[in-house]
C-alpha positions in Angstrom: 42.8 -80.1 -125.9 41.9 -79.7 -122.3 44.3 -80.9 -119.6 44.3 -82.5 -116.1 45.5 -80.3 -113.4 45.5 -80.6 -109.6 41.9 -79.4 -108.4 40.6 -79.2 -111.9 37.5 -80.8 -113.3 39.0 -80.8 -116.8 39.9 -84.1 -118.5 42.3 -85.0 -121.2 40.6 -85.5 -124.5 43.5 -86.9 -126.0 46.3 -89.0 -124.4 49.4 -87.2 -123.2 52.7 -87.7 -125.0 55.0 -89.6 -122.7 58.7 -89.8 -123.6 59.8 -93.5 -124.1 56.3 -94.7 -124.4 53.7 -95.2 -127.4 50.0 -94.7 -126.7 48.3 -98.0 -127.5 44.8 -97.9 -126.2 42.5 -95.2 -124.9 39.4 -96.2 -122.9 36.7 -94.3 -121.2 38.8 -93.9 -118.0 42.1 -95.2 -118.6 45.0 -95.0 -121.2 47.4 -97.7 -121.9 51.0 -97.3 -123.3 53.8 -99.6 -124.4 57.5 -99.1 -124.7 58.3 -97.0 -127.8 58.5 -99.1 -130.9 56.8 -102.1 -129.4 53.8 -104.1 -130.9 51.0 -103.6 -128.4 49.8 -107.3 -129.1 53.3 -108.5 -128.1 54.4 -106.0 -125.3 55.5 -107.8 -122.1 55.4 -104.5 -120.2 52.7 -101.7 -120.2 52.0 -98.4 -118.7 48.5 -98.1 -117.4 47.4 -94.5 -116.7 44.2 -93.7 -114.8 42.6 -90.4 -115.7 40.0 -88.3 -113.9 37.5 -89.2 -116.3 34.3 -91.0 -115.0 32.0 -93.2 -117.0 28.5 -94.5 -116.6 26.0 -96.5 -118.8 28.6 -96.9 -121.5 29.3 -93.2 -121.7 32.4 -91.0 -120.8 31.0 -88.1 -118.7 32.0 -84.4 -118.5 33.7 -83.1 -116.5 35.9 -85.4 -114.7 36.2 -85.9 -111.0 39.4 -84.2 -109.5 41.9 -86.6 -108.3 40.0 -89.6 -109.2 42.9 -91.1 -111.3 45.3 -90.9 -108.1 42.6 -92.2 -105.8 41.9 -95.3 -107.9 45.6 -96.0 -108.3 46.2 -95.8 -104.7 43.2 -98.0 -103.7 44.4 -100.7 -106.4 47.9 -100.8 -105.0 46.4 -101.3 -101.4 44.2 -104.2 -102.5 47.0 -105.8 -104.7 49.1 -105.8 -101.5 46.3 -107.4 -99.4 45.7 -110.1 -102.0 49.2 -111.1 -103.0 49.1 -114.3 -101.1 46.0 -115.3 -102.9 46.7 -114.5 -106.5 49.7 -112.9 -108.3 48.9 -109.6 -110.0 50.4 -107.5 -113.0 51.9 -104.6 -111.2 55.7 -104.2 -111.7 56.1 -100.7 -110.2 54.2 -97.6 -109.2 57.5 -95.5 -108.9 59.5 -95.6 -112.1 56.8 -93.8 -114.2 56.8 -90.6 -116.1 56.6 -87.5 -114.0 53.7 -86.3 -116.2 51.4 -89.1 -114.9 53.1 -89.8 -111.4 50.6 -91.0 -108.7 48.2 -92.3 -111.3 50.1 -94.7 -113.5 51.6 -98.2 -112.9 54.1 -100.2 -114.8 52.5 -103.6 -115.3 53.2 -106.9 -116.9 51.7 -107.3 -120.4 48.7 -109.6 -120.4 46.5 -111.4 -122.7 43.2 -110.5 -121.1 40.7 -113.3 -120.5 37.5 -111.9 -122.3 35.3 -112.3 -119.2 34.2 -109.9 -116.5 34.4 -111.8 -113.2 31.7 -110.5 -110.9 31.2 -111.6 -107.2 28.0 -110.5 -105.4 26.9 -110.9 -101.8 24.0 -108.4 -102.1 21.3 -108.2 -104.8 21.3 -105.0 -106.7 22.0 -103.4 -110.1 22.0 -105.8 -113.1 21.9 -108.8 -110.7 18.5 -107.6 -109.3 17.2 -106.9 -112.6 18.2 -110.5 -113.9 16.6 -111.9 -110.6 13.3 -110.1 -111.1 13.2 -111.3 -114.7 14.2 -114.9 -114.3 14.6 -115.7 -110.5 18.3 -116.4 -111.2 21.7 -114.5 -111.4 24.4 -115.9 -113.5 22.8 -119.4 -113.5 22.4 -119.4 -109.7 18.6 -119.9 -108.8 17.9 -117.9 -105.8 15.0 -118.1 -103.2 11.8 -116.2 -103.9 10.9 -112.9 -102.2 14.3 -111.2 -102.5 14.3 -107.5 -103.0 16.7 -104.6 -103.4 19.9 -105.1 -101.3 18.9 -108.7 -100.1 21.8 -110.5 -98.7 23.1 -113.5 -100.7 25.0 -116.1 -98.5 27.3 -117.5 -99.7 28.5 -114.9 -102.3 28.0 -115.9 -105.9 30.1 -115.7 -109.0 28.2 -114.1 -112.0 30.4 -113.6 -115.1 29.7 -111.2 -117.8 30.9 -110.8 -121.4 33.7 -108.2 -121.7 32.3 -105.9 -124.5 34.2 -103.8 -126.9 34.1 -100.0 -126.3 30.7 -98.5 -126.8 29.0 -101.9 -126.5 27.2 -103.3 -123.4 28.5 -106.0 -121.2 26.0 -108.9 -121.0 25.5 -111.1 -117.8 25.8 -114.8 -118.7 25.6 -117.9 -116.7 28.5 -119.8 -115.4 27.8 -122.6 -117.7 27.8 -120.4 -120.7 31.1 -119.0 -119.7 32.5 -122.6 -119.4 31.2 -123.2 -123.0 32.9 -120.1 -124.3 36.3 -120.4 -122.5 36.5 -124.0 -121.3 35.5 -125.4 -117.9 39.1 -125.4 -116.4 39.7 -121.8 -116.9 36.3 -120.6 -115.8 36.5 -122.9 -112.7 39.9 -121.3 -111.8 38.4 -117.9 -112.3 35.3 -118.5 -110.1 37.7 -119.9 -107.3 40.0 -116.8 -107.5 37.1 -114.3 -107.8 35.4 -115.6 -104.7 38.6 -116.0 -102.8 39.5 -112.5 -103.6 36.0 -111.3 -102.7 35.9 -112.9 -99.4 39.3 -111.6 -98.4 38.3 -108.0 -99.5 34.9 -108.3 -97.8 36.3 -109.2 -94.4 38.8 -106.4 -94.7 36.1 -103.9 -95.6 33.8 -105.1 -92.8 36.4 -104.3 -90.3 36.2 -100.7 -91.5 32.5 -100.6 -91.3 32.0 -101.0 -95.1 29.9 -103.6 -96.9 31.3 -104.7 -100.2 28.2 -105.5 -102.0 29.8 -106.7 -105.2 32.9 -106.3 -107.3 34.2 -106.8 -110.8 37.7 -108.4 -111.5 39.7 -109.0 -114.6 42.3 -111.6 -115.2 44.9 -112.1 -117.9 47.7 -114.5 -118.8 51.2 -113.2 -118.5 52.9 -113.0 -122.0 56.3 -114.1 -120.6 55.1 -117.4 -118.9 51.3 -117.8 -119.2 50.6 -117.4 -115.5 47.0 -116.2 -114.7 47.3 -112.9 -113.1 44.8 -110.4 -111.5 45.0 -107.4 -113.8 43.3 -104.1 -114.6 42.3 -102.1 -111.3 40.9 -103.9 -108.3 38.1 -103.2 -105.7 37.9 -99.4 -106.5 34.7 -97.4 -106.3 34.7 -97.7 -110.2 34.5 -101.4 -110.0 32.8 -102.2 -106.7 29.8 -101.1 -104.6 30.7 -100.0 -101.2 28.0 -99.4 -98.6 28.3 -98.1 -95.1 27.3 -101.0 -92.7 25.8 -98.6 -90.2 23.3 -97.3 -92.8 22.3 -100.7 -94.4 18.7 -101.5 -94.8 17.3 -104.2 -96.9 14.6 -103.2 -99.4 16.1 -99.8 -100.4 18.7 -98.2 -102.4 21.8 -97.9 -100.3 23.9 -94.7 -99.6 27.2 -95.5 -101.5 30.9 -94.7 -101.6 31.2 -95.5 -105.2 30.1 -94.5 -108.8 26.5 -95.5 -108.1 26.1 -91.9 -106.9 26.7 -90.7 -110.3 24.5 -93.4 -111.9 21.7 -92.4 -109.7 21.8 -88.6 -110.6 21.9 -89.4 -114.3 18.7 -91.6 -114.0 17.0 -89.1 -111.8 14.7 -86.3 -113.0 17.2 -83.7 -112.0 19.5 -84.7 -114.8 16.8 -84.4 -117.5 18.5 -87.3 -119.4 16.4 -89.6 -121.5 18.6 -92.6 -121.4 16.2 -94.6 -123.6 16.6 -92.1 -126.5 20.4 -92.9 -126.6 21.2 -89.1 -126.4 24.4 -88.0 -124.9 24.4 -87.6 -121.2 24.3 -84.1 -119.6 27.3 -82.5 -118.0 27.7 -83.4 -114.3 26.9 -80.3 -112.2 29.6 -79.0 -109.7 27.9 -80.3 -106.7 27.7 -83.9 -108.2 31.4 -83.6 -109.0 32.2 -82.6 -105.5 30.0 -85.1 -103.9 31.4 -87.9 -106.0 35.0 -86.8 -105.1 34.1 -86.9 -101.5 32.8 -90.4 -101.6 35.8 -91.7 -103.4 38.2 -90.0 -100.9 36.0 -91.4 -98.0 36.2 -94.9 -99.5 40.0 -94.6 -99.8 40.5 -93.3 -96.3 38.1 -95.7 -94.6 39.5 -98.9 -96.4 43.2 -98.1 -96.2 43.3 -96.1 -92.9 45.4 -93.5 -94.7 44.7 -89.8 -95.3 44.4 -88.8 -99.0 
């Protein structure tokens, strides 16, 4: 197998062996471990490892983005600290982790994840814009006519999506459909928490000259006491759209500090990829890898005020 090394664009094709931990789940960009001998469905503690892999359009891409796992982990920790008074989260420790994955692993509480992607939007773009153009609504929210790419939505809206199995596509649904599937009380709580987190993060990002266009959050119930916790990663360039406030112009695609840069290259003539044919995507050129890394580093440094 190939390995992850500092400065390398190689990524692990199989999960590393970590003493004391059993590999439980391998995703497109993360690996999940449980204490050795523990049933993954019952584990009250897990080890979440962020790799340097990057995904787009339901494909894991090659090569990886150097340092991406460490950047995502550091950004998530920053945001978990900023949001702790709004909602409890799943992090137990970022320190007591195997040396093989230090800097890109978190020891976390085991959660029974809510099968819903909790999305908040205050700008119209991506799948939200596609839904609006098709129906005039996003997530069941009927919006004014005449909106376009990057139009501002005020107030921000909660637009849930199904949480698909690996290899399948997430599907945007209405808030009412989410209530029918999961119950009104849970979905109302998720909507409240998602928008509270979003507004806090949007204000912090704005102070750094960054527009938080949208973000995706995931929640789960603690296996020890049932508490609803913020899980997974949070407010990273993988799960959010970050735009420079100084460069914002309604009606155009915005320069981004997130994964959208990779999506845009994949769908451009330069990539030569026929997405409609369901063919594997091409390898990322070195310049795309480097520019993506630069955007992730810039997002981290501007948001946190720290040097990477």
